[in-house]
C-alpha positions in Angstrom: 71.1 -9.2 104.9 73.3 -6.4 105.6 74.9 -4.5 108.7 72.8 -1.3 109.5 75.3 1.5 110.9 74.4 3.0 113.7 75.7 5.9 115.5 75.2 4.1 119.2 77.7 1.1 117.8 79.9 3.7 115.9 80.6 5.6 119.2 80.4 2.2 121.0 83.4 1.0 119.1 85.5 4.3 119.3 85.2 4.6 122.7 86.7 1.4 123.5 89.9 2.4 120.8 90.3 5.8 123.2 90.5 3.4 126.1 93.4 1.6 124.4 95.3 4.2 122.6 95.7 7.5 123.1 92.4 10.0 121.4 94.9 12.1 118.7 95.9 8.4 117.7 93.1 7.4 117.3 91.6 10.7 115.5 94.1 10.7 113.3 93.6 7.0 112.2 89.8 7.4 111.5 90.1 11.0 110.2 87.7 12.6 113.2 88.9 16.0 115.0 91.2 15.0 118.3 88.3 17.0 120.1 85.7 15.1 119.3 87.6 11.6 120.6 88.6 13.8 123.6 85.4 14.3 124.4 84.6 10.3 123.8 87.8 9.5 126.0 86.3 11.6 129.0 83.1 10.5 128.9 84.5 6.7 128.7 86.5 7.7 131.8 89.8 7.5 130.1 92.4 7.9 132.7 93.8 11.5 133.7 97.1 10.9 132.0 95.3 9.9 128.8 93.9 13.3 128.9 96.6 15.3 129.4 98.6 13.6 126.5 95.6 14.6 124.5 95.7 18.4 126.0 99.4 18.9 125.1 99.4 17.2 121.6 96.8 19.4 120.1 
């Protein structure tokens, strides 16, 4: 029996990460584009300060 990889589970894990660290840091660590993690952070309700950091770091 193996693990199944689901998009919902994957996005859920990233959502938790972007609430704990800046989206660009998560993007770089996982090989994602920072706009993707910014979109996930916005949907997850990241604090406004976090989103300002994201906007100025690109």
